[in-house]
Structures are given as C-alpha cells and as structure tokens.
C-alpha positions in Angstrom: 11.3 -12.0 8.1 7.6 -11.0 8.2 7.1 -7.6 9.9 4.1 -7.8 12.2 2.0 -5.4 14.3 -0.9 -6.2 16.6 -3.1 -3.4 18.1 -5.5 -4.6 20.8 -8.0 -3.4 23.3 -9.2 -0.4 21.3 -12.2 1.2 23.1 -13.5 1.9 19.6 -12.0 0.7 16.3 -13.2 2.9 13.4 -12.8 0.8 10.2 -14.6 3.0 7.6 -15.2 -0.3 5.8 -17.4 -0.6 2.7 -16.6 2.7 0.9 -13.6 1.7 -1.1 -15.3 1.5 -4.5 -17.4 4.7 -4.1 -17.1 7.6 -1.6 -19.7 7.7 1.1 -22.7 10.0 0.5 -25.7 11.1 2.4 -26.5 8.7 5.2 -23.5 6.5 4.3 -21.3 9.3 5.7 -22.4 8.3 9.1 -21.5 4.6 8.7 -18.1 4.4 10.4 -17.9 0.6 10.8 -17.2 0.9 14.5 -16.0 -2.1 16.4 -16.3 -1.7 20.2 -13.3 -3.3 22.0 -11.7 -3.9 18.6 -8.3 -5.0 17.4 -6.3 -5.0 14.1 -3.4 -7.2 12.9 -0.9 -6.2 10.2 1.9 -7.9 8.3 4.5 -6.3 6.1 2.7 -2.9 6.3 -0.7 -4.2 5.2 -3.9 -4.9 7.2 -4.5 -8.6 7.5 -7.6 -8.6 9.7 -9.8 -6.4 11.9 -12.3 -7.6 14.4 -13.2 -7.9 18.0 -10.4 -8.0 20.5 -11.1 -11.5 21.5 -11.1 -13.0 18.0 -8.0 -11.1 16.8 -6.1 -12.0 20.0 -7.0 -15.7 19.7 -5.7 -15.8 16.1 -2.6 -13.7 16.3 -1.3 -12.9 19.8 0.9 -15.9 20.1 2.7 -15.0 16.8 3.9 -11.6 17.9 6.4 -10.5 20.6 6.1 -7.6 22.9 7.6 -5.0 20.6 5.1 -5.9 17.9 2.1 -5.3 20.2 0.4 -2.0 20.9 -2.2 -1.9 23.8 -4.9 0.7 22.8 -6.9 0.4 26.0 -9.2 3.4 26.5 -8.3 4.8 23.1 -9.8 5.3 19.7 -8.2 3.7 16.6 -8.9 5.1 13.2 -7.5 4.9 9.7 -4.6 7.3 9.3 -6.0 10.7 8.5 -5.8 12.0 4.9 -5.4 15.7 3.9 -6.5 16.1 0.3 -5.7 19.7 -0.3 -2.5 21.4 0.8 0.0 23.9 -0.5 2.8 22.1 1.4 5.8 23.1 -0.7 6.5 26.9 -0.3 8.8 29.3 1.3 8.1 32.0 3.8 5.2 33.2 5.9 2.7 36.1 5.6 1.8 37.2 9.1 2.1 40.8 8.0 -0.9 40.2 5.7 -2.8 38.7 8.7 -2.2 42.0 10.5 -3.4 44.0 7.4 -6.6 42.0 7.2 -7.3 42.6 10.9 -7.2 46.3 10.0 -9.7 45.9 7.2 -7.9 44.9 4.1 -9.5 42.0 2.2 -7.7 38.9 0.9 -8.3 39.9 -2.8 -7.2 43.5 -2.2 -3.9 42.3 -0.8 -3.4 40.0 -3.7 -4.2 42.6 -6.3 -1.7 45.0 -4.8 1.1 42.4 -5.2 0.8 40.5 -1.9 -1.0 37.3 -1.2 -0.1 34.5 -3.6 2.4 36.8 -5.3 4.4 37.3 -2.0 4.7 33.6 -1.5 5.6 33.2 -5.2 8.5 35.6 -4.8 9.8 33.8 -1.7 9.4 30.4 -3.3 11.2 31.4 -6.5 14.1 32.8 -4.5 14.4 29.7 -2.3 16.7 26.8 -3.4 15.5 23.3 -3.8 17.3 22.4 -0.5 15.6 25.3 1.4 12.2 24.3 0.1 12.8 20.7 0.9 13.8 21.4 4.5 10.9 23.9 5.2 8.4 21.4 3.7 9.8 18.4 5.6 9.3 20.2 8.9 5.6 20.8 7.9 5.2 17.1 7.0 6.5 16.2 10.5 3.8 18.4 12.0 1.1 16.8 9.9 2.3 13.4 11.1 2.1 14.6 14.7 -1.5 15.5 14.1 -2.5 12.1 12.8 -2.1 12.6 9.1 -0.5 9.8 7.0 -1.2 10.9 3.5 -1.3 14.5 2.0 -1.9 16.0 -1.4 0.6 18.7 -2.2 0.1 21.4 -4.9 2.6 23.5 -6.8 1.4 27.0 -7.8 3.9 29.3 -6.1 6.3 29.1 -9.0 4.3 30.5 -11.9 7.2 29.8 -14.3 8.1 26.5 -15.7 11.4 26.4 -13.9 9.9 27.1 -10.5 6.8 25.0 -10.8 9.0 22.1 -11.7 11.2 22.9 -8.6 8.2 22.7 -6.3 7.0 19.4 -7.8 10.5 17.9 -7.6 10.7 18.8 -4.0 7.3 17.1 -3.4 8.5 14.1 -5.3 11.7 13.9 -3.2 9.7 14.2 0.0 7.4 11.4 -1.1 10.5 9.2 -1.6 12.4 10.1 1.6 9.6 10.9 4.1 7.6 8.0 5.4 4.3 9.9 4.7 2.7 9.5 1.2 2.4 12.6 -1.0 0.1 12.9 -4.0 1.2 15.8 -6.2 -1.0 18.3 -8.1 0.3 20.7 -10.7 -1.2 24.2 -10.1 0.6 26.5 -12.5 -2.8 28.3 -12.8 -2.8 29.5 -9.2 -2.5 33.2 -10.1 -1.7 35.4 -13.0 1.8 37.0 -12.7 1.6 40.6 -11.7 3.2 41.8 -14.9 0.6 40.1 -17.0 -2.6 40.7 -15.0 -3.9 43.1 -17.7 -3.3 40.6 -20.5 -3.4 37.1 -19.0 -3.8 35.1 -22.3 -0.1 34.7 -22.9 0.3 33.2 -19.4 -2.7 30.9 -20.0 -1.0 29.7 -23.2 2.3 29.0 -21.4 0.5 26.9 -18.8 -1.3 24.9 -21.5 1.5 24.6 -24.1 4.7 24.6 -22.0 4.1 23.8 -18.3 1.5 21.0 -18.6 3.4 19.0 -21.2 6.6 19.2 -19.3 5.1 18.3 -16.0 3.4 15.3 -17.6 6.4 14.2 -19.4 8.4 14.2 -16.2 5.6 12.3 -14.4 5.7 14.9 -11.6 1.9 15.2 -10.9 -1.3 13.2 -10.9 -3.7 16.1 -10.9 -4.1 19.5 -12.6 -5.7 22.3 -10.6 -6.8 25.9 -11.4 -8.0 28.8 -9.4 -11.3 29.7 -11.1 -12.2 33.0 -9.6 -13.0 36.5 -10.8 -9.8 38.4 -11.1 -7.8 35.2 -11.5 -8.9 32.6 -14.1 -12.2 32.8 -15.9 -14.4 29.7 -16.3 -13.5 29.6 -20.0 -9.7 29.9 -19.3 -10.1 27.3 -16.5 -11.8 24.9 -18.8 -9.1 25.2 -21.4 -6.4 24.6 -18.8 -8.2 21.6 -17.3 -8.9 20.0 -20.7 -5.3 20.5 -21.7 -4.3 18.6 -18.6 -6.6 15.7 -19.4 -5.0 15.4 -22.8 -1.7 14.8 -21.0 -3.1 12.4 -18.5 -3.6 14.8 -15.6 -6.9 14.5 -13.8 -8.8 17.8 -13.2 -9.2 19.5 -9.8 -10.5 23.0 -9.3 -10.4 25.8 -6.7 -14.1 26.8 -7.2 -16.5 29.5 -6.0 -14.4 30.6 -3.0 -15.0 34.3 -3.2 -18.2 34.5 -5.2 -20.5 32.3 -7.3 -18.5 31.9 -10.5 -19.6 28.7 -12.1 -16.7 26.7 -10.7 -18.8 23.8 -9.3 -20.6 23.5 -12.6 -17.3 23.5 -14.5 -16.0 20.8 -12.2 -18.9 18.6 -13.1 -18.7 19.3 -16.8 -14.9 18.4 -17.1 -15.1 15.3 -14.9 -13.0 16.7 -12.1 -12.2 14.3 -9.3 -12.9 17.1 -6.8 -14.0 20.7 -6.5 -12.5 22.5 -3.6 -13.5 25.5 -1.4 -17.1 26.0 -2.7 -18.0 28.6 -0.1 -20.2 30.3 -2.7 -21.2 27.3 -4.8 -24.6 27.7 -6.4 -27.5 25.3 -6.0 -27.1 24.3 -9.6 -23.4 23.7 -9.1 -24.1 21.5 -6.1 -26.6 19.5 -8.0 -24.3 19.1 -10.9 -21.5 17.9 -8.7 -23.7 15.3 -7.0 -24.9 14.0 -10.4 -21.3 13.8 -11.8 -19.8 12.2 -8.7 -17.4 15.1 -8.0 -16.1 15.1 -4.4 -16.6 18.4 -2.6 -13.4 19.2 -0.6 -14.3 21.8 2.0 -11.7 23.9 3.7 -13.3 25.5 6.8 -9.9 26.7 8.1 -9.8 29.1 5.2 -13.2 30.6 6.0 -12.3 30.7 9.7 -9.0 32.5 9.0 -10.4 34.9 6.4 -13.4 35.6 8.7 -15.7 34.6 5.8 -18.9 32.7 5.4 -18.5 28.9 5.6 -19.3 26.5 2.9 -22.8 24.8 3.0 -21.7 21.3 3.9 -25.1 20.3 5.2 -26.8 21.3 1.9 -24.1 19.5 -0.1 -24.3 16.3 1.9 -28.1 16.3 1.8 -27.9 16.8 -2.0 -25.7 13.7 -2.4 -22.3 15.3 -2.7 -19.5 13.2 -1.2 -17.8 15.7 1.1 -14.2 15.6 2.3 -12.4 18.0 4.6 -8.9 19.5 4.4 -6.6 22.0 6.1 -5.8 23.9 2.8 -2.5 24.4 4.6 -0.9 27.5 3.1 0.8 30.6 4.4 -1.8 33.1 3.4 -5.4 31.9 4.0 -5.0 28.9 6.2 -1.7 28.6 8.1 -2.5 25.4 10.0 -1.6 21.7 9.7 -4.2 20.5 12.3 -6.7 18.3 10.5 -8.3 17.5 13.9 -9.1 21.3 14.3 -10.6 21.2 10.8 -12.9 18.4 12.1 -14.0 20.7 14.9 -14.8 23.5 12.5 -16.7 21.0 10.3 -19.1 20.3 13.1 -19.3 23.7 14.8 -19.4 25.9 11.6 -20.7 23.8 8.8 -23.4 21.6 10.5 -21.6 18.3 10.0 -21.9 15.5 12.5 -18.9 13.8 14.3 -19.4 10.8 12.1 -19.4 12.8 8.9 -16.2 14.6 9.7 -14.4 11.3 10.4 -15.6 10.0 7.0 -14.5 13.3 5.4 -11.0 13.1 6.7 -10.4 9.4 5.9 -12.2 7.5 3.1 -13.8 10.4 1.3 -10.5 12.3 1.5 -8.8 9.3 -0.1 -11.3 9.3 -2.9 -10.6 13.0 -3.5 -7.0 12.2 -4.3 -7.5 8.8 -6.0 -6.0 6.6 -3.3 -9.0 4.9 -1.8 -7.9 1.5 -3.1 -5.0 1.5 -0.6 -5.8 4.0 2.1 -8.7 5.7 4.0 -10.1 2.6 5.7 -8.9 -0.4 7.8 -9.7 -3.4 5.6 -7.8 -6.4 4.5 -5.1 -5.7 2.0 -5.0 -2.0 2.5 -2.0 -0.1 3.9 -1.5 -0.3 7.6 -2.0 3.4 8.1 -3.4 4.0 11.6 -3.9 6.9 14.0 -4.6 6.2 17.7 -6.2 9.0 19.7 -6.0 9.2 23.4 -9.8 9.7 23.9 -12.4 7.3 25.1 -14.8 7.6 22.1 -14.8 9.3 18.7 -17.3 12.0 19.8 -14.6 13.5 22.0 -12.5 14.3 18.9 -14.9 16.9 17.6 -16.2 17.9 21.1 -12.9 19.1 22.5 -11.6 21.7 20.1 -8.2 23.0 19.4 -6.5 20.0 21.1 -4.2 17.4 19.7 -5.3 14.0 21.0 -3.0 12.0 18.8 -1.1 9.4 20.8 0.3 7.0 18.1 0.6 7.2 14.3 1.5 4.1 12.3 2.5 4.3 8.6 2.5 1.1 6.6 2.7 -0.9 9.8 5.5 1.1 11.3 5.0 3.3 14.4 6.3 6.8 13.6 4.7 8.7 16.5 4.5 7.2 19.9 3.1 8.9 23.0 2.7 12.1 20.9 6.4 12.2 20.0 8.1 11.6 16.7 10.3 8.4 16.8 
C-alpha cells in the first residue's frame, strides 16, 4: 500500500529549490523558493509535488484520508534541518571546564593540561558500546525535537584504533536503528595523545597506516577530518593525513583556523576538501582559495559564543563567494548544544547573516557540506520527505525570537516523528 502524506495551508512553504547541483553562493543564498499559502504532497517517503495550496489540494486531497493530512495553517514549512558538524558520539560532560574558563583559563590551556578533548577521550574509552549508544541516542532525539532530520557525526574521542572503531560503529548502529540519517566522519586526528604530545609523529603514522585503512575497509565513514591547529596537527601533518584518507576513498574535511590563522583554509582548498569548518581566524587568502575551489565553509557560531571568542567572518565569506553552512558543533567542551535554531539566531546576530541566508545554511548548503544534497536539503520532486514545521507566521520570526524552540512537527521520510512538539 502506498504511504501518503499531504501538508496543506502553510503560511509559507520554504522549498530551497534550485540548489541541488551546486550549493547556494552570494545572492543565491537569499533565494529560498518561498510559496505563500503552500502545500506539499509525499508518497512512500518521497516528495511528489510542491505548489500552491489550491493546486496541490485539487490534485491530491481526495486520495488521502484524515490521518494522512497535516494542516499547517499559520505555520512555516521548511526542509528538515541538517547539522553538518557534530561530535555526537561521546561519553560524559565537561561543566567543570566551563567553570574554569569563567575564572580565566583558556580552552587550549585546559586541553594542554590534560583536560578538554583528552577528558572526553578518557570517558569515551571507558564507556561500553551500549553506554555510548544510549547517551548518543538521547542526543539524537533532542536534535529531532529541534527540527533536525540529518546529522553528521564524527569520531575523534577514541584516539586508538579500537576506540575510534567503537565510536564509528555506534554511529553506524544509530543510523540503522534511529529514524534520523547519520553521515559518519573519521576524525582520529582530533588530538595528539598526552603521552605523545612531545613526539607526535608516531601517532600521525598510526592514523595514516593503521586507522584510516581499517576504517575504510569496514566502510565506517564517508569523510576524514583533522584538527589543523598550532599545538595539535601542523598543516604538513594535516595534509598527509587528508591525502592518506583520499587514497582510501575518504573525502577530506578539516577543522581549520579556529584559534589562529594557520593555513587551514588554504589547505582545505589545495586538497579538495568538501568543507572547512570553524574558520574564525581564516585569512583573506584562505577565504579566496576556498571560494575558487568550491569548499563549503561550515561556520560554528555556538563555539565562538560558548568560548567567548571572536566570531567567524560570515559576511566576508559570503561576499567572496564561499558557500556557507551553519552547524551546532555539538560537543561537550566548546559547544554543548543541540539547538540548530539557536545557531541560526547567532548567525544573524553575531555574524551579519540575513534570515534568508541562515535558512539556506541549515538546509541545502548544509546538505552539500556532507554530500547528501541529491536527496535532502530542499523540498523538490524525488527528494526525501524530510520536513520541519515551525509554529511561527513567517520565516523571519525564526531568527527574530532567539533561544526559543518553535518546532511543531518533524517529518522524516514522510513519517511524522514529532507532533505538537512531542516525540511520537
């Protein structure tokens, strides 16, 4: 039997149509494909047609019964939100470090003294597969309640082959069992183990010669990421790690220029990375190189907010022709949030983006940042029926009212999973 769903009477239907082949750049980031008083019809989890309420009703209303019909009167309908940069699978929290930073310690000082990423690494190594799965499943549910239907999930809190594999296997299991889609990234090069920080080359060699081949052979990840930052991995080490991943079919990503200008954006362009993330301190040359190479800039304003740091120059990047996406960077140390709507607020209020641009950055451009734009990120014929319905009268309200969750309904592959703000 055909599984049908009809959504009608949307005050505004945001389609994001026209950006599937290439991410939206410059002025195109403001082109949302808005249909006033719109409707969308789905069958078997795929979008069949979008259009005006009148034309969609005339075609399809007689073919659906009442439990296959959602009335979105007075609400905004968008593609399901996409979070392209998370550290979803981990154990523990680090509120003690938050208190330390409020007393003057910096993020890097805490990390260099054995805290930070290393603290979460210890907790993650000690946790069983089952414990990691359950903690991460609860986070996924929270993402869903905030309108997100697809997330990227990184490893990087294992730092040994055994524990990196464990993180990625948890993510794989979640992708199979949880209704949300997960896209996995291997990030064995997230930090240098404390015992090897004075001589990191043996660890770099293990990432290249042991971890990457094993991850690739088990088909546990699509992407390969590295933290290119002074005190972590140098540009030269980062390039070797990313090139090794390419040899095994893993597409490069890079944590770039978060703390200081370090050539990360330039490196992303030179190795053909799908995205460069953070970019708080990206140089003008790096921004130019990214634009020319078509690297998506994934900006993480929640991290700058939580670390009380300077924000990335989104306006400069967009004007230079970089396709910008936004993400929570959900992690226990520098961005302990799962609220992508709040990240949209920060994009406008702290990085000079417009309400239109932040919607583009959390839908179709986010999809391009994790290689899933062919099936997600917009409401177009043949794409997945991933939809978020916000209880607001227009899309401007989403970035105007900050720190609020306006999600009313979340639909994944044509199936309502959140209704009235509650998990079903």
